[in-house]
N, C-alpha and C positions, 0 to 999 in steps of 0.2 A: 561623569558633573564634576567639577570643583566649583567653590566661588572666592572669592579673595581672599578671604580667611582660611584658606586651603582643607576647608572641611570639604568634605564626600556627601552631594547631596541625591535622594531616591529617584530614580525617572517618577514620574507622575503617571499613577495606571488609573486603568478607568475603575469606576465606581460603580459595585455592583447593583442593579436594578433594586432591589429589596432595601438599600440604605442611603436611596437618592431622595432628595427635595419632590414633594408636589406643588404643581401649576394653582394657582387658585383665582379664580376669574370671577370677580366682583358682580351683584347683581347692577349697579351698571353699565358694566360692562357691556354685558350681554342686556341690557333695556336697550342700549345705543344699537345696537347689532338688529334688535328687533325692530326697533323704528328707520332704519335702513332699508330692511328687508318690505317693511309697508310698502314706505314709498315708491321700492324697483316693482313691488307689484299692484300697485294703483296707477302707475306713469308717472308724466306729467303733472303739476298742478296750479289750480289756479288762479291767478295773482293773490288773491281778496283770503285766499284757504290756508289756513296753521297747516303746516307741517306733520306728521306721525309723529306722534310718540309714544313712550311704552314703557310702562311698570313690571317689577318682575320679581318673582321669590324662586330662587334658588334653596335648593334642598334635596344633602346627598346624590347632586349632579343630574340630577333635573329640575325642569326651566318652567316657571307656570307663568305666562305672559299675558297680559293685559293691554294690547292696543288702541291708542284713540286715534280716529282718525275724521276726517272734512270728509266731503264726496260732492260732485255736482251733481243735480236734479235735476229732467227727472235718467237714472243709472238703475241700473239691476242693482239692487244695495246686496241680495244673498251674493250674487256671483262676486261682487265685491270683494266682499265678507269671505267669502269661502277661495278667493286668491288670495287675500291677505293671508288667512289663515295656512294656505297650504304652503307661502313662499317663505312664511316669518322661523316658521318649525324649520324646513330646507334648510336655511340660511345660519340658522341657532345651533342647528346637527352638524353641520358640518365646519365651523368656526368656532365654537366650541365645545364640540364634542359634549354636547350635553343632548339629552332625552326630551321631549316637549311633549308631555301628554295634555298639555291642554293649552288653548290660546283663544283670548276671550275678545275679539273686534268690538270698539263700541264708538258708535256714529256720533261725531261728539256734533255736529251741523250737517245740514245739507244747503248749496248754493244752489239756487235757480240757475239756470239757464234759459234765458230767450230764449223763444221758439219761432221762426217768423211764420207771420198770420195771426196770429197769436191774438187775439182780446187784449190788452193791458188794463189796468185794475178793474174794478170789479161792474162782472157783467147780470143781468136781470134776469 
């Protein structure tokens, strides 16, 4: 190949794997992945519920995640927490290529749902 100045250019060669740079995924990006995964696990939210949010600490290719959620009540809180933990771990592992040894689910608020036929207010 020649350039306008008449110099010869070497063809571009592939860089050996040991000399390539590294991709670093920030805590903030992993937190967004975790929050979206929690939302996917919980399904549609009530209009008055805040969307899930997450905090993450990434260290040497592992991510420790804490997810904050609001749930409708009554519900199986344990099953909802397990579904969130499972979904967050698999999505972070798939999208960020990180191990997730810990996902803590913190229920921030329970939203009571009206049960047909139930008494409203206090009963004695």
